[in-house]
C-alpha angles and dihedrals in degrees: 000000000000090000091056092045089053090052091048091052090052091050092049093048094047098042112023126147099242108235091186098058109138090230124026100202108355093259101091129049128223097262094049090049092050092053091057088070106052111145120225095221101229120131124265121232118272115279127233106195135085137243115251136182113250109185107295095343137056131252139191113237121199118183127202118241090235129031120229125225089254107048109224130189130189121202109213122210117202128228121252090282092073133236096330132156093273091060090046087053089054089053090051089050091055091047089054086059091057101265127119103237123205116185107198122208114230093175100064095246098315122128123192119236094196140011095266091057089046091054090051094048092047091053092050094060111115115213094219092053093045090049091052091049091052092049090049091050091052090048090049096054091048098045109028111104091227092057117023090169121206092191131023133205135179133214134180145156127230104319087015092047089058091051092046088059092042089055092051091050092049097042114044089186090073106107102199134018126193121187127180114203096327128151110278131203121218098202109116091203091061093041093049088072089073110105100185138044128290131215112188122189126194141168115242092222098044105129092197093061111039124196094256090059091051091047091050089051091050092051091047092053091047093050090047089052093235115158104240150152126204120200128190125195136192094261144086134239121322091013094146096056112093089200091061125092085223094059112138109194097196095051093042092051093049092048092050091055089056093046091052092050091046095052093044090051097045102033108027108028116101096219111045116194113259088207110116098176119110116277095211128059 
């Protein structure tokens, strides 16, 4: 297994989607992008998991009260703020649904207090270190006695959505990938490395991810024969983050219903569909 993880790290380092690009698509400048991520400042709910060591970084591990027949784990990738309490709350939410959730820290323990700090931290991420952390997280959920996952999924938002997809492209053994409004490649050759299914969620009025980018991603997945579904909601960027001033409760709630169904289908259902053709046309 270690040989394949080493190969995956090399793939991810050589061909990542760069979540820290100054401009995602050439249509939005740095300042406009930064303003999409202003926090509201209210407190997140109390957390219920524990901090764990994951290779050379830390993680937040949230365990379900009951284990399912098929042991599922979801690796959680934080937004550009870092591994804060809101991301830990997302991990707890997934654990409540029966998955072991491991939120991995790609910032080395740092958490941004404002959007300028977040931009700086995002730019400082080194692909080789992030790739190693992802490989360590995958190893953790397979080997740790508290987890011993049979199936593995990933989920992330914005910066984390990009890394959720990067992980799926580098590790074909990942069964299910969820990305919320992350940067998306259109190259079928890169996307063909994905071995599992993809659920991608976007806001229709997100200026950082225009419709043509989403459509190019859809076509790339279809050509690569990756099983996928793309959902768009009446919302803008960061609509699923309750700590964001752009939080849209209705859209976030509808998206969460689809995420739950997707993870149950791909990670906890005995008979997974062998169909690898796209699910959306």
